[in-house]
A tleap script that builds the chain and sets N, CA, C and O, in Angstrom:
source leaprc.protein.ff14SB
mol = sequence {
  NMET SER HIE PHE THR SER ILE LYS THR GLN
  ILE ARG ASP ILE ALA ALA LEU VAL ASP ALA
  CYS VAL GLU LEU GLY VAL LYS LEU VAL VAL
  ASN THR THR CYS ARG GLY TYR ALA GLY VAL
  THR ARG GLN ALA PRO HIE VAL ILE GLN LEU
  LYS GLY PRO TYR ASP ILE ALA VAL ASP PRO
  SER PRO GLU ASN ASP GLY SER TYR GLY LEU
  THR THR ASP TRP TRP ASP GLY HIE VAL ALA
  LYS GLU VAL GLY VAL GLY TYR GLY ARG LEU
  LEU GLN SER TYR GLY VAL HIE LYS THR MET
  ARG GLU ALA ARG SER ARG GLY LEU ARG ALA
  THR ARG ARG GLN ASP ALA ASP GLY SER ILE
  LEU LEU THR LEU GLU GLY GLY SER CLEU
}
set mol.1.N position { 31.504 -37.583 79.955 }
set mol.1.CA position { 32.094 -36.800 80.722 }
set mol.1.C position { 31.127 -36.626 82.048 }
set mol.1.O position { 30.072 -35.993 82.007 }
set mol.2.N position { 31.530 -37.141 82.984 }
set mol.2.CA position { 30.604 -37.081 84.458 }
set mol.2.C position { 30.411 -35.505 84.810 }
set mol.2.O position { 31.366 -34.729 84.775 }
set mol.3.N position { 29.262 -35.152 85.108 }
set mol.3.CA position { 28.933 -33.989 85.651 }
set mol.3.C position { 28.760 -33.860 87.352 }
set mol.3.O position { 28.548 -32.815 87.967 }
set mol.4.N position { 28.893 -35.037 87.843 }
set mol.4.CA position { 28.817 -35.208 89.337 }
set mol.4.C position { 29.653 -34.308 89.996 }
set mol.4.O position { 30.818 -34.057 89.686 }
set mol.5.N position { 28.861 -33.721 91.135 }
set mol.5.CA position { 29.590 -32.492 91.958 }
set mol.5.C position { 29.472 -32.851 93.472 }
set mol.5.O position { 28.345 -33.166 93.852 }
set mol.6.N position { 30.284 -32.846 94.208 }
set mol.6.CA position { 30.304 -33.261 95.619 }
set mol.6.C position { 30.086 -31.844 96.409 }
set mol.6.O position { 30.467 -30.768 95.947 }
set mol.7.N position { 29.477 -31.982 97.557 }
set mol.7.CA position { 29.343 -30.753 98.362 }
set mol.7.C position { 29.371 -31.617 99.991 }
set mol.7.O position { 28.599 -32.366 100.589 }
set mol.8.N position { 30.611 -31.064 100.235 }
set mol.8.CA position { 30.950 -31.469 101.929 }
set mol.8.C position { 29.636 -31.242 102.697 }
set mol.8.O position { 29.069 -30.167 102.503 }
set mol.9.N position { 29.149 -32.023 103.445 }
set mol.9.CA position { 28.165 -31.481 104.381 }
set mol.9.C position { 28.237 -32.282 105.746 }
set mol.9.O position { 29.178 -33.030 106.012 }
set mol.10.N position { 27.132 -32.052 106.609 }
set mol.10.CA position { 27.391 -32.734 108.116 }
set mol.10.C position { 26.145 -33.568 108.307 }
set mol.10.O position { 25.440 -33.359 109.294 }
set mol.11.N position { 25.782 -34.638 107.295 }
set mol.11.CA position { 24.824 -35.419 107.680 }
set mol.11.C position { 25.399 -36.426 108.273 }
set mol.11.O position { 26.356 -37.011 107.763 }
set mol.12.N position { 24.843 -36.776 109.516 }
set mol.12.CA position { 25.183 -37.817 110.535 }
set mol.12.C position { 24.210 -38.569 110.964 }
set mol.12.O position { 24.415 -39.300 111.932 }
set mol.13.N position { 22.992 -38.540 110.346 }
set mol.13.CA position { 21.992 -39.310 111.107 }
set mol.13.C position { 21.052 -39.624 109.883 }
set mol.13.O position { 20.147 -38.845 109.585 }
set mol.14.N position { 21.282 -40.755 109.198 }
set mol.14.CA position { 20.459 -41.461 108.203 }
set mol.14.C position { 19.005 -41.285 108.492 }
set mol.14.O position { 18.326 -40.580 107.746 }
set mol.15.N position { 18.510 -41.857 109.481 }
set mol.15.CA position { 17.288 -41.871 109.947 }
set mol.15.C position { 16.858 -40.624 109.806 }
set mol.15.O position { 15.711 -40.659 109.362 }
set mol.16.N position { 17.278 -39.403 109.991 }
set mol.16.CA position { 16.699 -38.076 110.013 }
set mol.16.C position { 16.765 -37.691 108.569 }
set mol.16.O position { 15.837 -37.060 108.060 }
set mol.17.N position { 17.902 -38.070 107.839 }
set mol.17.CA position { 17.832 -37.866 106.222 }
set mol.17.C position { 16.474 -38.697 105.716 }
set mol.17.O position { 15.661 -38.181 104.948 }
set mol.18.N position { 16.361 -39.790 106.143 }
set mol.18.CA position { 15.054 -40.518 105.540 }
set mol.18.C position { 13.774 -39.623 105.966 }
set mol.18.O position { 12.845 -39.539 105.163 }
set mol.19.N position { 13.705 -38.983 107.156 }
set mol.19.CA position { 12.337 -38.568 107.730 }
set mol.19.C position { 12.296 -37.054 106.498 }
set mol.19.O position { 11.218 -36.607 106.107 }
set mol.20.N position { 13.669 -36.453 106.045 }
set mol.20.CA position { 13.624 -35.179 105.363 }
set mol.20.C position { 13.164 -35.697 103.938 }
set mol.20.O position { 12.260 -35.114 103.339 }
set mol.21.N position { 13.831 -36.848 103.386 }
set mol.21.CA position { 13.326 -37.251 102.214 }
set mol.21.C position { 11.753 -37.669 101.965 }
set mol.21.O position { 11.082 -37.484 100.950 }
set mol.22.N position { 11.416 -38.218 103.064 }
set mol.22.CA position { 9.735 -38.362 103.159 }
set mol.22.C position { 8.996 -36.933 103.154 }
set mol.22.O position { 7.886 -36.785 102.643 }
set mol.23.N position { 9.710 -35.905 103.766 }
set mol.23.CA position { 8.902 -34.879 103.749 }
set mol.23.C position { 8.818 -34.139 102.574 }
set mol.23.O position { 7.869 -33.412 102.278 }
set mol.24.N position { 10.155 -34.391 101.683 }
set mol.24.CA position { 10.120 -33.833 100.311 }
set mol.24.C position { 9.469 -34.668 99.160 }
set mol.24.O position { 9.383 -34.358 97.972 }
set mol.25.N position { 9.010 -35.855 99.819 }
set mol.25.CA position { 8.220 -36.686 98.481 }
set mol.25.C position { 9.378 -37.609 97.928 }
set mol.25.O position { 9.024 -38.339 97.001 }
set mol.26.N position { 10.472 -37.694 98.259 }
set mol.26.CA position { 11.528 -38.722 97.594 }
set mol.26.C position { 11.701 -39.724 98.543 }
set mol.26.O position { 11.096 -39.918 99.598 }
set mol.27.N position { 12.778 -40.441 97.923 }
set mol.27.CA position { 13.113 -41.761 98.686 }
set mol.27.C position { 14.578 -41.999 98.896 }
set mol.27.O position { 15.307 -41.793 97.926 }
set mol.28.N position { 15.092 -42.385 99.971 }
set mol.28.CA position { 16.221 -42.874 100.118 }
set mol.28.C position { 16.654 -44.310 100.248 }
set mol.28.O position { 16.363 -44.999 101.226 }
set mol.29.N position { 17.326 -44.712 99.275 }
set mol.29.CA position { 17.629 -46.365 98.927 }
set mol.29.C position { 18.797 -46.729 99.235 }
set mol.29.O position { 19.738 -45.977 98.982 }
set mol.30.N position { 18.991 -47.907 99.824 }
set mol.30.CA position { 20.671 -48.275 100.327 }
set mol.30.C position { 21.089 -49.317 99.066 }
set mol.30.O position { 20.489 -50.237 98.510 }
set mol.31.N position { 22.403 -48.717 98.898 }
set mol.31.CA position { 23.317 -49.620 97.911 }
set mol.31.C position { 22.707 -49.753 96.496 }
set mol.31.O position { 22.461 -50.837 95.968 }
set mol.32.N position { 22.491 -48.557 95.941 }
set mol.32.CA position { 22.130 -48.600 94.556 }
set mol.32.C position { 22.695 -47.530 93.672 }
set mol.32.O position { 23.559 -46.740 94.054 }
set mol.33.N position { 22.135 -47.540 92.399 }
set mol.33.CA position { 22.689 -46.640 91.552 }
set mol.33.C position { 22.238 -45.219 91.345 }
set mol.33.O position { 21.076 -44.906 91.087 }
set mol.34.N position { 23.106 -44.499 91.460 }
set mol.34.CA position { 22.731 -42.982 91.163 }
set mol.34.C position { 22.843 -42.688 89.907 }
set mol.34.O position { 23.830 -43.052 89.268 }
set mol.35.N position { 21.557 -41.777 89.199 }
set mol.35.CA position { 21.844 -41.348 87.846 }
set mol.35.C position { 22.164 -40.025 87.749 }
set mol.35.O position { 21.944 -39.191 88.627 }
set mol.36.N position { 22.794 -39.776 86.459 }
set mol.36.CA position { 23.650 -38.432 86.140 }
set mol.36.C position { 22.890 -38.003 84.812 }
set mol.36.O position { 21.803 -38.244 84.287 }
set mol.37.N position { 24.035 -37.231 84.535 }
set mol.37.CA position { 23.723 -36.447 82.811 }
set mol.37.C position { 24.244 -37.731 81.995 }
set mol.37.O position { 25.133 -38.515 82.325 }
set mol.38.N position { 23.408 -37.731 80.783 }
set mol.38.CA position { 23.712 -38.486 79.720 }
set mol.38.C position { 23.768 -40.052 80.114 }
set mol.38.O position { 24.484 -40.758 79.404 }
set mol.39.N position { 23.092 -40.637 81.154 }
set mol.39.CA position { 23.163 -41.612 81.391 }
set mol.39.C position { 24.132 -42.308 82.189 }
set mol.39.O position { 24.167 -43.511 82.446 }
set mol.40.N position { 25.128 -41.146 82.644 }
set mol.40.CA position { 26.390 -41.711 83.341 }
set mol.40.C position { 25.554 -42.014 84.886 }
set mol.40.O position { 24.620 -41.403 85.404 }
set mol.41.N position { 26.346 -43.247 85.357 }
set mol.41.CA position { 25.717 -43.663 86.699 }
set mol.41.C position { 26.936 -43.898 87.779 }
set mol.41.O position { 28.113 -43.951 87.422 }
set mol.42.N position { 26.593 -44.004 88.865 }
set mol.42.CA position { 27.531 -44.361 89.929 }
set mol.42.C position { 27.071 -45.023 90.953 }
set mol.42.O position { 25.929 -44.690 91.271 }
set mol.43.N position { 27.711 -46.113 91.789 }
set mol.43.CA position { 27.136 -46.630 92.591 }
set mol.43.C position { 27.330 -45.903 93.993 }
set mol.43.O position { 28.223 -45.055 94.005 }
set mol.44.N position { 26.665 -46.098 95.113 }
set mol.44.CA position { 26.583 -45.434 96.326 }
set mol.44.C position { 25.779 -46.256 97.476 }
set mol.44.O position { 24.768 -46.926 97.263 }
set mol.45.N position { 26.342 -46.101 98.588 }
set mol.45.CA position { 25.800 -46.821 99.528 }
set mol.45.C position { 24.355 -46.531 99.951 }
set mol.45.O position { 23.643 -47.431 100.396 }
set mol.46.N position { 23.897 -45.181 99.800 }
set mol.46.CA position { 22.868 -44.845 99.882 }
set mol.46.C position { 22.488 -43.688 98.761 }
set mol.46.O position { 23.316 -42.820 98.484 }
set mol.47.N position { 21.183 -43.730 98.133 }
set mol.47.CA position { 21.022 -42.772 96.874 }
set mol.47.C position { 19.640 -42.209 97.251 }
set mol.47.O position { 18.727 -42.933 97.648 }
set mol.48.N position { 19.538 -40.882 97.106 }
set mol.48.CA position { 18.138 -40.215 97.227 }
set mol.48.C position { 17.597 -40.310 95.814 }
set mol.48.O position { 18.226 -39.802 94.886 }
set mol.49.N position { 16.433 -40.955 95.620 }
set mol.49.CA position { 16.005 -41.060 94.167 }
set mol.49.C position { 14.835 -40.227 93.891 }
set mol.49.O position { 13.713 -40.289 94.394 }
set mol.50.N position { 15.298 -39.441 93.004 }
set mol.50.CA position { 14.368 -38.183 92.859 }
set mol.50.C position { 13.742 -38.540 91.535 }
set mol.50.O position { 14.126 -39.340 90.683 }
set mol.51.N position { 12.600 -37.690 91.572 }
set mol.51.CA position { 11.169 -37.939 90.365 }
set mol.51.C position { 12.115 -37.795 88.868 }
set mol.51.O position { 12.082 -38.645 87.979 }
set mol.52.N position { 12.953 -36.518 88.823 }
set mol.52.CA position { 13.411 -36.246 87.595 }
set mol.52.C position { 14.328 -37.221 87.183 }
set mol.52.O position { 14.156 -38.402 87.483 }
set mol.53.N position { 15.543 -36.736 86.349 }
set mol.53.CA position { 16.476 -37.914 85.587 }
set mol.53.C position { 17.388 -38.136 86.306 }
set mol.53.O position { 18.036 -39.160 86.089 }
set mol.54.N position { 17.766 -37.257 87.423 }
set mol.54.CA position { 19.113 -37.439 88.253 }
set mol.54.C position { 18.800 -37.628 89.704 }
set mol.54.O position { 17.808 -37.190 90.287 }
set mol.55.N position { 19.747 -38.317 90.196 }
set mol.55.CA position { 19.574 -38.621 91.823 }
set mol.55.C position { 20.722 -37.977 92.556 }
set mol.55.O position { 21.583 -37.336 91.954 }
set mol.56.N position { 20.727 -38.160 93.898 }
set mol.56.CA position { 21.635 -37.757 94.876 }
set mol.56.C position { 22.426 -38.884 95.620 }
set mol.56.O position { 21.820 -39.677 96.341 }
set mol.57.N position { 23.843 -38.958 95.436 }
set mol.57.CA position { 24.278 -39.998 96.133 }
set mol.57.C position { 24.828 -39.584 97.615 }
set mol.57.O position { 25.355 -38.477 97.728 }
set mol.58.N position { 24.736 -40.312 98.587 }
set mol.58.CA position { 25.189 -40.144 99.823 }
set mol.58.C position { 26.071 -41.027 100.188 }
set mol.58.O position { 25.852 -42.207 100.460 }
set mol.59.N position { 27.357 -40.311 100.202 }
set mol.59.CA position { 28.772 -41.264 100.483 }
set mol.59.C position { 29.271 -40.922 102.008 }
set mol.59.O position { 28.935 -39.840 102.492 }
set mol.60.N position { 30.040 -41.803 102.740 }
set mol.60.CA position { 30.551 -41.769 103.471 }
set mol.60.C position { 31.831 -40.458 103.290 }
set mol.60.O position { 32.461 -40.316 102.242 }
set mol.61.N position { 32.023 -39.639 104.449 }
set mol.61.CA position { 33.089 -38.675 104.429 }
set mol.61.C position { 34.444 -39.469 104.059 }
set mol.61.O position { 34.655 -40.567 104.574 }
set mol.62.N position { 35.367 -38.883 103.148 }
set mol.62.CA position { 36.548 -39.394 103.060 }
set mol.62.C position { 37.501 -39.240 104.453 }
set mol.62.O position { 38.581 -39.823 104.554 }
set mol.63.N position { 36.972 -38.416 105.456 }
set mol.63.CA position { 37.692 -38.360 106.605 }
set mol.63.C position { 37.406 -39.446 107.646 }
set mol.63.O position { 38.119 -39.662 108.626 }
set mol.64.N position { 36.277 -40.110 107.327 }
set mol.64.CA position { 35.994 -41.092 108.090 }
set mol.64.C position { 35.672 -40.525 109.434 }
set mol.64.O position { 36.307 -40.862 110.433 }
set mol.65.N position { 34.810 -39.770 109.460 }
set mol.65.CA position { 34.480 -38.974 110.593 }
set mol.65.C position { 32.951 -39.422 111.179 }
set mol.65.O position { 32.471 -38.999 112.231 }
set mol.66.N position { 32.353 -40.301 110.326 }
set mol.66.CA position { 30.978 -40.806 110.364 }
set mol.66.C position { 29.913 -39.811 109.865 }
set mol.66.O position { 28.704 -39.977 110.026 }
set mol.67.N position { 30.522 -38.686 109.200 }
set mol.67.CA position { 29.547 -38.148 108.256 }
set mol.67.C position { 29.370 -38.390 106.870 }
set mol.67.O position { 30.115 -39.260 106.416 }
set mol.68.N position { 28.678 -37.919 106.172 }
set mol.68.CA position { 28.274 -37.989 104.933 }
set mol.68.C position { 28.285 -36.681 104.157 }
set mol.68.O position { 27.915 -35.565 104.521 }
set mol.69.N position { 28.954 -37.212 102.644 }
set mol.69.CA position { 28.679 -35.861 101.716 }
set mol.69.C position { 27.527 -36.552 100.672 }
set mol.69.O position { 27.180 -37.733 100.653 }
set mol.70.N position { 27.003 -35.348 99.736 }
set mol.70.CA position { 26.111 -35.508 98.869 }
set mol.70.C position { 26.599 -35.199 97.759 }
set mol.70.O position { 27.291 -34.182 97.712 }
set mol.71.N position { 26.383 -35.981 96.558 }
set mol.71.CA position { 26.819 -35.751 95.140 }
set mol.71.C position { 25.794 -36.020 94.244 }
set mol.71.O position { 25.011 -36.969 94.235 }
set mol.72.N position { 25.886 -35.116 93.524 }
set mol.72.CA position { 24.788 -35.095 92.474 }
set mol.72.C position { 25.255 -34.533 90.973 }
set mol.72.O position { 26.455 -34.317 90.798 }
set mol.73.N position { 24.322 -34.301 89.908 }
set mol.73.CA position { 24.526 -33.673 88.919 }
set mol.73.C position { 23.399 -32.540 88.742 }
set mol.73.O position { 22.181 -32.689 88.647 }
set mol.74.N position { 24.188 -31.328 88.727 }
set mol.74.CA position { 23.253 -30.294 88.817 }
set mol.74.C position { 22.786 -29.784 87.561 }
set mol.74.O position { 22.084 -28.773 87.531 }
set mol.75.N position { 23.062 -30.297 86.696 }
set mol.75.CA position { 22.762 -29.762 85.085 }
set mol.75.C position { 21.478 -29.694 84.938 }
set mol.75.O position { 20.750 -30.631 85.266 }
set mol.76.N position { 20.976 -28.449 84.366 }
set mol.76.CA position { 19.779 -28.095 84.090 }
set mol.76.C position { 18.667 -27.829 85.309 }
set mol.76.O position { 17.473 -27.577 85.147 }
set mol.77.N position { 19.225 -27.927 86.288 }
set mol.77.CA position { 18.261 -27.313 87.477 }
set mol.77.C position { 17.151 -28.335 87.941 }
set mol.77.O position { 16.213 -27.952 88.639 }
set mol.78.N position { 17.300 -29.800 87.486 }
set mol.78.CA position { 16.709 -30.863 87.759 }
set mol.78.C position { 16.583 -31.204 89.132 }
set mol.78.O position { 15.501 -31.367 89.698 }
set mol.79.N position { 17.765 -31.316 89.692 }
set mol.79.CA position { 17.992 -31.676 91.335 }
set mol.79.C position { 17.441 -30.440 92.311 }
set mol.79.O position { 16.949 -30.600 93.429 }
set mol.80.N position { 17.646 -29.131 91.601 }
set mol.80.CA position { 17.575 -28.015 92.571 }
set mol.80.C position { 15.821 -27.880 92.694 }
set mol.80.O position { 15.331 -27.485 93.752 }
set mol.81.N position { 14.951 -28.245 91.518 }
set mol.81.CA position { 13.764 -28.311 91.639 }
set mol.81.C position { 13.325 -28.940 92.578 }
set mol.81.O position { 12.381 -28.392 93.147 }
set mol.82.N position { 13.765 -30.248 93.116 }
set mol.82.CA position { 13.271 -31.046 93.888 }
set mol.82.C position { 13.621 -30.735 95.530 }
set mol.82.O position { 12.843 -30.681 96.483 }
set mol.83.N position { 14.887 -30.577 95.487 }
set mol.83.CA position { 15.509 -30.511 97.033 }
set mol.83.C position { 16.091 -28.958 97.177 }
set mol.83.O position { 16.673 -28.726 98.237 }
set mol.84.N position { 15.999 -27.958 96.292 }
set mol.84.CA position { 16.557 -26.564 96.657 }
set mol.84.C position { 17.776 -26.592 96.141 }
set mol.84.O position { 18.453 -27.620 96.151 }
set mol.85.N position { 18.269 -25.231 95.532 }
set mol.85.CA position { 19.583 -24.925 95.289 }
set mol.85.C position { 20.484 -25.204 96.376 }
set mol.85.O position { 20.340 -24.728 97.502 }
set mol.86.N position { 21.427 -25.990 96.030 }
set mol.86.CA position { 22.499 -26.240 97.063 }
set mol.86.C position { 22.080 -27.260 98.030 }
set mol.86.O position { 22.650 -27.417 99.109 }
set mol.87.N position { 21.001 -28.004 97.602 }
set mol.87.CA position { 20.643 -28.964 98.557 }
set mol.87.C position { 19.663 -28.100 99.669 }
set mol.87.O position { 19.324 -28.651 100.716 }
set mol.88.N position { 19.264 -26.781 99.368 }
set mol.88.CA position { 18.924 -26.122 100.495 }
set mol.88.C position { 17.632 -26.436 101.443 }
set mol.88.O position { 17.458 -26.187 102.636 }
set mol.89.N position { 16.798 -27.067 100.494 }
set mol.89.CA position { 15.242 -27.586 101.316 }
set mol.89.C position { 15.776 -28.835 101.935 }
set mol.89.O position { 15.580 -28.911 103.148 }
set mol.90.N position { 16.372 -29.781 101.405 }
set mol.90.CA position { 16.769 -30.908 101.869 }
set mol.90.C position { 17.677 -30.830 103.194 }
set mol.90.O position { 17.482 -31.682 104.061 }
set mol.91.N position { 18.549 -29.956 103.366 }
set mol.91.CA position { 19.490 -29.809 104.261 }
set mol.91.C position { 18.584 -29.047 105.206 }
set mol.91.O position { 18.834 -29.375 106.366 }
set mol.92.N position { 17.643 -28.168 105.120 }
set mol.92.CA position { 16.805 -27.556 106.050 }
set mol.92.C position { 15.995 -28.481 106.648 }
set mol.92.O position { 15.915 -28.583 107.873 }
set mol.93.N position { 15.240 -29.329 105.688 }
set mol.93.CA position { 14.380 -30.497 106.538 }
set mol.93.C position { 15.255 -31.337 107.118 }
set mol.93.O position { 14.934 -31.614 108.274 }
set mol.94.N position { 16.322 -31.883 106.707 }
set mol.94.CA position { 17.370 -32.628 107.603 }
set mol.94.C position { 17.577 -31.933 108.977 }
set mol.94.O position { 17.375 -32.583 110.002 }
set mol.95.N position { 17.980 -30.608 109.035 }
set mol.95.CA position { 18.297 -30.020 110.259 }
set mol.95.C position { 16.870 -30.004 111.246 }
set mol.95.O position { 17.044 -29.955 112.464 }
set mol.96.N position { 15.671 -30.038 110.783 }
set mol.96.CA position { 14.876 -29.735 111.378 }
set mol.96.C position { 14.257 -31.228 112.016 }
set mol.96.O position { 13.704 -31.344 113.109 }
set mol.97.N position { 14.471 -32.154 111.175 }
set mol.97.CA position { 14.277 -33.469 111.689 }
set mol.97.C position { 15.553 -34.218 112.763 }
set mol.97.O position { 15.382 -35.062 113.643 }
set mol.98.N position { 16.634 -33.662 112.385 }
set mol.98.CA position { 17.755 -34.040 113.577 }
set mol.98.C position { 17.445 -33.439 114.818 }
set mol.98.O position { 17.427 -34.021 115.903 }
set mol.99.N position { 17.147 -31.979 114.560 }
set mol.99.CA position { 16.796 -31.536 116.051 }
set mol.99.C position { 15.740 -32.046 116.819 }
set mol.99.O position { 15.816 -32.231 118.034 }
set mol.100.N position { 14.430 -32.351 115.896 }
set mol.100.CA position { 13.396 -32.742 116.681 }
set mol.100.C position { 13.768 -34.364 117.372 }
set mol.100.O position { 13.415 -34.716 118.497 }
set mol.101.N position { 14.451 -35.096 116.528 }
set mol.101.CA position { 15.001 -36.647 117.286 }
set mol.101.C position { 15.788 -36.531 118.442 }
set mol.101.O position { 15.719 -37.301 119.400 }
set mol.102.N position { 16.660 -35.403 118.333 }
set mol.102.CA position { 17.829 -35.161 119.784 }
set mol.102.C position { 16.697 -34.617 120.790 }
set mol.102.O position { 16.459 -35.225 121.833 }
set mol.103.N position { 15.938 -33.317 120.389 }
set mol.103.CA position { 15.067 -33.051 121.559 }
set mol.103.C position { 14.247 -34.276 122.009 }
set mol.103.O position { 14.288 -34.512 123.216 }
set mol.104.N position { 13.528 -35.071 121.252 }
set mol.104.CA position { 12.736 -36.255 121.860 }
set mol.104.C position { 13.529 -37.147 122.831 }
set mol.104.O position { 13.134 -37.504 123.942 }
set mol.105.N position { 14.623 -37.435 122.293 }
set mol.105.CA position { 15.552 -38.534 123.053 }
set mol.105.C position { 16.102 -37.768 124.500 }
set mol.105.O position { 16.501 -38.403 125.477 }
set mol.106.N position { 16.039 -36.351 124.423 }
set mol.106.CA position { 16.321 -35.893 125.700 }
set mol.106.C position { 14.987 -35.476 126.631 }
set mol.106.O position { 15.199 -34.664 127.532 }
set mol.107.N position { 13.683 -35.968 126.469 }
set mol.107.CA position { 12.601 -35.658 127.055 }
set mol.107.C position { 12.005 -34.259 126.597 }
set mol.107.O position { 11.087 -33.793 127.272 }
set mol.108.N position { 12.406 -33.658 125.646 }
set mol.108.CA position { 11.943 -32.272 125.456 }
set mol.108.C position { 10.545 -32.453 124.578 }
set mol.108.O position { 10.360 -33.552 124.055 }
set mol.109.N position { 9.650 -31.505 124.420 }
set mol.109.CA position { 8.793 -31.425 123.456 }
set mol.109.C position { 9.333 -30.499 122.434 }
set mol.109.O position { 9.964 -29.488 122.740 }
set mol.110.N position { 9.078 -30.858 121.206 }
set mol.110.CA position { 9.408 -29.877 120.082 }
set mol.110.C position { 8.272 -29.448 119.177 }
set mol.110.O position { 7.653 -30.332 118.585 }
set mol.111.N position { 7.921 -28.112 119.002 }
set mol.111.CA position { 6.840 -27.925 117.891 }
set mol.111.C position { 7.372 -27.036 116.939 }
set mol.111.O position { 8.156 -26.111 117.150 }
set mol.112.N position { 6.835 -27.429 115.779 }
set mol.112.CA position { 7.293 -26.635 114.506 }
set mol.112.C position { 6.294 -25.981 113.879 }
set mol.112.O position { 5.128 -26.359 113.772 }
set mol.113.N position { 6.919 -24.715 113.351 }
set mol.113.CA position { 6.223 -23.715 112.464 }
set mol.113.C position { 6.820 -23.382 111.353 }
set mol.113.O position { 8.018 -23.096 111.377 }
set mol.114.N position { 6.068 -23.357 110.136 }
set mol.114.CA position { 6.608 -23.004 108.925 }
set mol.114.C position { 5.936 -21.829 108.693 }
set mol.114.O position { 4.708 -21.760 108.652 }
set mol.115.N position { 6.914 -20.612 108.490 }
set mol.115.CA position { 6.163 -19.378 107.741 }
set mol.115.C position { 6.045 -19.388 106.296 }
set mol.115.O position { 6.661 -20.152 105.554 }
set mol.116.N position { 5.237 -18.516 105.945 }
set mol.116.CA position { 5.245 -18.188 104.501 }
set mol.116.C position { 6.450 -18.150 103.582 }
set mol.116.O position { 6.361 -18.417 102.384 }
set mol.117.N position { 7.440 -17.850 104.109 }
set mol.117.CA position { 8.611 -17.505 103.345 }
set mol.117.C position { 9.478 -18.868 103.417 }
set mol.117.O position { 10.609 -18.931 102.933 }
set mol.118.N position { 8.913 -19.839 103.998 }
set mol.118.CA position { 9.637 -20.929 104.112 }
set mol.118.C position { 10.587 -21.309 105.161 }
set mol.118.O position { 11.233 -22.358 105.182 }
set mol.119.N position { 10.620 -20.306 106.088 }
set mol.119.CA position { 11.487 -20.537 107.210 }
set mol.119.C position { 10.543 -21.200 107.981 }
set mol.119.O position { 9.320 -21.105 107.882 }
set mol.120.N position { 11.387 -22.089 108.999 }
set mol.120.CA position { 10.972 -22.934 110.103 }
set mol.120.C position { 11.193 -22.413 111.299 }
set mol.120.O position { 12.283 -21.841 111.320 }
set mol.121.N position { 10.576 -22.364 112.381 }
set mol.121.CA position { 10.739 -22.175 113.663 }
set mol.121.C position { 10.399 -23.084 114.413 }
set mol.121.O position { 9.233 -23.469 114.497 }
set mol.122.N position { 11.648 -23.706 115.267 }
set mol.122.CA position { 11.573 -24.732 116.144 }
set mol.122.C position { 11.346 -24.459 117.532 }
set mol.122.O position { 12.290 -23.832 118.012 }
set mol.123.N position { 10.390 -24.719 118.379 }
set mol.123.CA position { 10.269 -24.396 119.715 }
set mol.123.C position { 10.283 -25.519 120.568 }
set mol.123.O position { 9.375 -26.350 120.574 }
set mol.124.N position { 11.553 -25.586 121.486 }
set mol.124.CA position { 11.811 -26.728 122.602 }
set mol.124.C position { 11.372 -26.426 123.740 }
set mol.124.O position { 11.675 -25.271 124.040 }
set mol.125.N position { 10.605 -27.127 124.750 }
set mol.125.CA position { 10.056 -26.962 125.811 }
set mol.125.C position { 10.351 -28.411 126.612 }
set mol.125.O position { 10.372 -29.537 126.114 }
set mol.126.N position { 10.572 -28.025 128.001 }
set mol.126.CA position { 10.628 -29.041 129.019 }
set mol.126.C position { 11.843 -29.423 129.350 }
set mol.126.O position { 12.772 -28.910 128.726 }
set mol.127.N position { 12.126 -30.371 130.363 }
set mol.127.CA position { 13.525 -31.006 130.996 }
set mol.127.C position { 14.280 -29.663 130.885 }
set mol.127.O position { 13.823 -28.521 130.940 }
set mol.128.N position { 15.563 -30.090 130.712 }
set mol.128.CA position { 16.684 -29.185 130.745 }
set mol.128.C position { 17.903 -29.727 129.531 }
set mol.128.O position { 18.132 -30.839 129.054 }
set mol.129.N position { 18.427 -28.587 129.347 }
set mol.129.CA position { 19.342 -28.676 127.807 }
set mol.129.C position { 20.683 -28.979 128.521 }
set mol.129.O position { 21.710 -29.141 127.862 }
savepdb mol mol.pdb
quit
């Protein structure tokens, strides 16, 4: 029995997702096998390979809108330890990297500060929004 669960997300920039993965110390690999509970695997166009026994599949949205969904096996907290509950740390890092990429493309300077509680403050300066 598969324990893979999908969560619809708004991943639209694979390069920003790669940056987020690097920040978290995991790796995004193209067209490979995603590991789940009891040796169950599935193919995915992108896979975030984690250090623990499970991975995260990054699949195109069924709506064909250019976004991607994330699918993983949440059993026993292995994935949550590495990327946060509900992908929290992964999605936060992705959002930061996506914002910084967009800011640079518009000629803005972006600075980043992380507080002790894990929250991140981005400051954008210069140019016009």
